[in-house]
N, C-alpha and C positions, 0 to 999 in steps of 0.2 A: 504494500500500500504506500505508494509514493506521493499520494495527494497531500499528505500532511507535512512534507518537507520540500515543496516545490517553490520556485521563484516566480513571481507574477510581475509582468510588465505593466507599469502604470505610466502612460504617456512617455515622457522623456527618460524616466529612470526606472530602476528595478528596486523592489523591496521584497523582504523575505516573508514567507508565510510559515507559521508553525502550527501544525495540526489544523490547517485550513483557516487560521486566524492571521490577519495581516499584522505584522510587527511594525508599530509606528514609533518614529523617533523625531527629534527636533528637526532633522534634515528633510524628512519626507512627509511630515504630518499634514501640512497645508495642501500639498499636492494630492495626497490620498483623499482628503476630505472634499476637495473641489472636484476631483475626478469621479467620485462615486456619488450618485444621487442619494442613496440611502446607505448609511454606515453606522453601526453601533460600536462605540468605543469603550473599552474597559480601561480605566486608570487604576493601576495596581502597584503593590509593593511586593518584592520577592519573598519577604519574610512574613507576610500577612497570612494568617491561618484561613480567614474567610476567602481570600483570593485563591489559595491553594484548593479549597473546597469547590470554588466556582469553576476552576480551570477545566476539568473534564466535561462539565455540563456546557460550558461556553464552546468548547471545541466540538462537542456533539451537535450543538445547535448550528454551528457553522457548516458541519458536514451535511446535516439534513437539508439546509437551504441550498447548498451546492449541488447535492444529488437531485434536488427538485428543479435545478436550473434557474434558481432565483438570482436576481441581480443584486439583492441585498447582501452587504458584506459585514463581517465582524472584524474589528481590529482591537489591538491592545497596546497600551503604552506604559512602560515602567516609569511612573511619576517620580520615583526617588532618584532616577538617573536623569530624566528629562524634566527637570524641575520647572523650567520656564513654561512648558505646556501645562503642567499641573496648576501652576499659578494663574495662568491665563484663563483657565476654565473653573477656577474656584474649588479645586479639589482639596478637601479638608479631612478626608478619611478614605479608607480602602476596604473593598473596591468601590469606586465611583463609576457609574455607567451613564453615558450620555449618547443620545441619538442625534445624528446630523442628517438633515434633509436639505439637499442643495446648499450645503455649507453652513446652514443655520442650526444652532444648537438647541436641543430640546431635552428635557429631563426624561430618563428612563425610570419608570416606576412599576415595571413588571416583576415577575418572579425570577428565581435564580436556578430553576431546573430547566433542562433543555426544551421540554415541551412548552413551558411557560414563555421562554425567550422567543421561540419560534412563533407561538400564537400571538404574542404581543407585536412582533415585527410584522406579521401578516396583516394584523388589524390596522396598523399604521401605514401600510403600503398598498393595500388592496381592499377587496370586499371584506368587511369585518365579520360577515356572517358566512357560515358554511351551509351550502345548499344540500339537503338530505331528502331521501325519498323512502328509506327503509328503517325499520326499528333496529336492525343490526348496526347501522351507521350511528344511530343515536347511542345505542348501548356501548359501542366501542369508545366514543368520546367520553361517556360518563365513567367507564371503567378506568380511563386514563386520568381524567380531571376530577372525578368524584362529584362534580356539580356542573350542570349545563342548563341552558334555556332553549326551548324550542318555540318558535313563533310560526303560526299558520297564516300565510298571506297569499291570497290569490293574485293580489296586485301589490307588489312591494313599493310601488310609486304612490300608493294611497297615503293619506295623512298618518294613519296608524303604522303603516309599514315604514314610513320615513322616520317616525319616532323610534321605532324598534332598531332600525339601522344606525341611527345616531347614537342610541344608547350602547349598541355593540361597539361602536368606534371609541366611545368615551370611557367604557368600563374595562379596566384591566383585570386580567386573571380569571375571566369568565368566558367560557365557550358559548357563543350564540349560534344557534342553528335555525334555519328557516326552511319551510316546506310548503308546497301547494298540492301535495299528494293526498288524495282523498282517503286512501287506506291508512296512511300514517296519521292523518288528522283524526280518523275514527279511533285508531288504536289509543290515542292519548286524550280522546274525548274533547277535541277542539273543533270549534266552528271557525269560519274565516275571521281572522283578527284575534284569535285566541292565543294565549301564551301559557306555557307550563314550565315549571322548574323540575328537572329530573335529577335525582340524587342517589347515591349508594351508601348513605350514612347508616351505620348500625343503629337499630332501635329508633329509627325515624321514618316519617312518611317518605316513600320513595318518589312520589309525584305530588306536586302542589300546583293547582291551577290558579292563575291570577284572576281575581274577581274585580269588578268595577271598571272605571274608565282607565284607558291605557294612555296616560300622559307621561312625559319625561320624568316628572317628579314621582308619580306613583310607581312607575316601572323601577326606578332607582330604589325606592323604599322596599318594593317586593323582593328585589335581588338581595339587598342588604339583609333582609329578614330571613332569607332562606339559603344563602350561599354557604353558611357554616352550620354544623350540627348544633343542637342546643348546648352541648358541651364539646369543645374541640380540643384534642390533645396537641400540645405544643410540639413542633418539630421543624426542621429546616424547610419542609414542604409547606406547612401551614403558617409559618411565621409571617410571610408577606401578606396573607389574607387577614391574619389577626391584627397586625400593626398597620397595614395599609388601608383598612376599612374606614368607614365613616364614623363608627362608634369608637370613641377614644377612652372610654371607661371600661376597664377589664377586671373581672372577678376571677381570681386564680385560686386553685387548690393544688398544693404540692403533696405528693405521696408516692409510695412505691407500688408499682403494679403487682408485685408479688405479695403484698400485705394481705392477710386473710380477710380484712374488712374492705378491700378495694372495691369489689363489685357492689356492696351495699352502699358505700359512700358515693359511688358514681350514680346509683339510682336516686339517692337523696339529692345530689347536686342537680341532676336533670330535672327533678321535680321542682326544686327551688328556682331553676333558671326560667321556668315558665312565667314566674311572677315579675321578672325584670327583662324579658325578651324585648329586643329592640332598644333597650337602654344600656345594657351591659353585655359585653362579650364574655362568655363563660369558658374558662380555659383550665385544662388539667395539665400539670407538669409532672412527668414521671421522674421522681427524684432518684430512682434506682438506675436511670439511664446515664451512662458516662458522658454522652454528648451534651447533657443538660447541666453540666458542672458550672458553666459560666453564668447561666441565669440564676442558679441557686446562690452563687457567690454574690451576684448583684443584689439579691434580696436579703443576704445575710442569713440564709437558711441552709441547714445541713441535713443530709439524708437521715441522720440519727434523730432529728427532731420529729420524725414521723409525719403525720398528716397535719398540714398547716395551711392557713388561708390568708390571702392578702387581696386588697383592691388597689388598683392603680389608675391614675388619670394622666394621660399623655398630653403634654403641652410643649412649652419650651424645654422643660425637663420632664422628669417623671415623679409625680407626687404619689407617695405610698401610704396606705392606710392599713393598720394592723388591728385585729379584734381584741377585745378584753376577755375572750374565752378561749379555751383549748379544745373543748368537746364539740366536734363538728356535727351537731344535730341539725335536723331540718329547721327547727325553731330558731336556733342560733344563727344559722347561715342566712335565713330569710330576713331576720332582724338586722344583720350586718349590712345586707344589700339595701334594705329600706332606710337605715340610718345614713348610709352614704348618699343615697339619692335625695335624701331630705336635707343634706348639708350638716349633719349632726356629728360628723367624725373629725378628729384632729389628725393632721399628717403625722406619719411615723418616720422617724429618722434613726438609721442604724448607728450604733456606736460600740466600739470595743471598750473594755475597761482601760483606765489610765495606767500605763506601765509604770512600775515603781521607779524605773531608771529613765523616764521619758526625756529628762534634761541632762543626762549624764554625759552625752556625747556632743560634739560641736553642732551637729544637725539635730534639732529638737524634734521629738516624735509627738505628733498631734493625733488625737482621736476626737470623736464627736463631743465627748464630755469635757475636754479641756481646751477645745478650739477657741471658743470666744474669749476666755481669759488670757490666752497667749496672743492670738492674732489681732484682737481689738484692744490690746494694751495701749493706752493713749500715750505712753512714754517710749514706745518702741516702733521702729520701722521693721516690719516683718515680711520676709519673702518666703512664700510657701510653694512647694511642689506637691500637686495632687497626682498621685501615681497609682498604677495597678501592678501587682507583683509579676504578672505575666507579660507586661508591655515591653516590647523591644526597644523603643525609644527611651523609655524610663531607665532601662538597664544601661544604655549608652550614656545617659546623663549622670548616673550615680557617682562615678569617680570625680566628675567635675563638681557636683553638688557637695560631696564630702570635702573637697579641697576648698570650696567656697565657705563651708561651715568652719573649717579650720582657720581660715583667714580672719573671720569675724567672731571667733569664739570668745574673745575677751572685750569685744566692743560694747560700750555702755548702752548703745541705743539701736543696734542692728541685730536682728535675730534671723537665722536661716533655719527653716523647718520643713517637714514633709508629713504628708498624711496619706494613708492607704485608703483611697476613695472607693474601693470595692467593699470595704467593711465599715466605713464611716461616712456620715452625711451631715451637712450643716445647712441651716435654713437660708443663710444669706449668700451661698455660693452655688452656682450651677456649673457642673463639670460635664462637658460634652465629649471629651476625648482625653487621651493620656499621652504624655504628661500635660497637665494644665498648670501654668505658673501664674500666681496672683500676688500682688503687692498690697500690703495693708499699712499705709502711712500713719505715722503717729500724729496725734492732735488733729485728726481729720473727721471725727464723728462717725466712725465705722465706714469710712470710704473703702471701696474695693476697686483696685486698678488691675486690669488685665495686662500682664507683661507679655509683649510679643516681640521683644528684641532678639538679638543673637543669643546663642547658647554656649559660647565659650566662656572660660573663666574671666577673661578680659572684658567681655561684654557685660557680665553680671557686675563686676567690680565697677566698671564705668557707670553703670546705672545706679548702683547703690551710693557711690561716692560723688557722683555728679549732681548737677541741678536738674534731675529728671522732671519732666513736665507730665504730670499725671493726666492732663487732658489730652496731650499728644499721644500718650500710651493708649488711652481709651480709643482714640481714632485709629491707631495702628491695629488694634485688636480686631477691628472690623474688616481689615484686609485679609488676604489669603494667608493661611498658615497650614501647610500640608504635613508638617512634622507631628502629626498626632496619630496614634493608633485609634481604631474604633472602640467605642464602648462595648 
């Protein structure tokens, strides 16, 4: 199979393809973008775990499109090597995917499995609906995607048909099928203009017929209400649907699938979900699954904690809410959801205990419980690194940060500190990537300044010893900074 290591001519020059994906560099990027009408570009970092997981799916999508004779191309750019390109397109985490149409940049917000990538690209470059005439065709799509929509239209140019086609184009991650076949319409109980959601969710209705008027708004509401099971298990496959949907409040239960009470808990959770359907997305996270270690860490939950629940609200950051109970009964869970929806819960912030030796070394160790006393000390200028133990950039920064701490260990008003943000949270600081560096100036009334300068020892010293302009630093923080790992 030589297709994955061939060289492809693009107008005046040649660029390399790896596994069917065009390799983009500072030298060939503009030419590749201008030459291809439609090209999806992945900005990646070689060390990024998410990028490594995406690579085979991305290559598989490229091969599917190539085998179908599609003119749509997939490209990739190492943004850690070709930094000017990453900066130009505002790459702040990895992987970042952007779709270019006739050279114009658009956001990619589809899934990260090869069928999802292909489906998204087809929707954006052709008819967003798949024409079907047999039940086998519908079943094949549902078996692959687990959820699909079938519309029955004798005339797709009708007002209702146009609404359906527009919804198909605008809705990512959902397969829209269309038919005018009488036998298939009869199979699904559809009249002309009828729409049905077809699913293969366990313990759920397999078919849900849309009732009422078929407007853009009502169709969107119908799809949002039915595209996920009443309780969806968290996975790489379902994550884009969970986090990319319109409902930003999520009710989560963590537990081990092997636990003897797992089936009973899921039955209770499904029952509770009926009371807040359309208001909360109900998610189950298998704490016994190794791949879910990162999300457990994010919530400060361990497998040994057993069955645990949280509610989150997605916004600029992630607001978390913890219950005041440990027994996950139907009554407790229903009240937890009701109290959240009524605005009667206070946000939960994770914190480790304060280490006895937190200030023994030049770099002070902060946790949620001692953060305010140290960072907002009105007599100190405090520079803090918010890090994650697994973060590659954080590990690269460690020796420089230690050296910086050593330089200022005896300074009367400058403190160098660090906080593990996977285990600790504070109300006044939003951390969107690692490492995040923030400066807390003395006598400022709890002012927080985003540090976005250079990351050498000399850069930090110049900032701390110089007449740094906090307002200018805030402005710089709005500019691109690609040296962050994803959360």
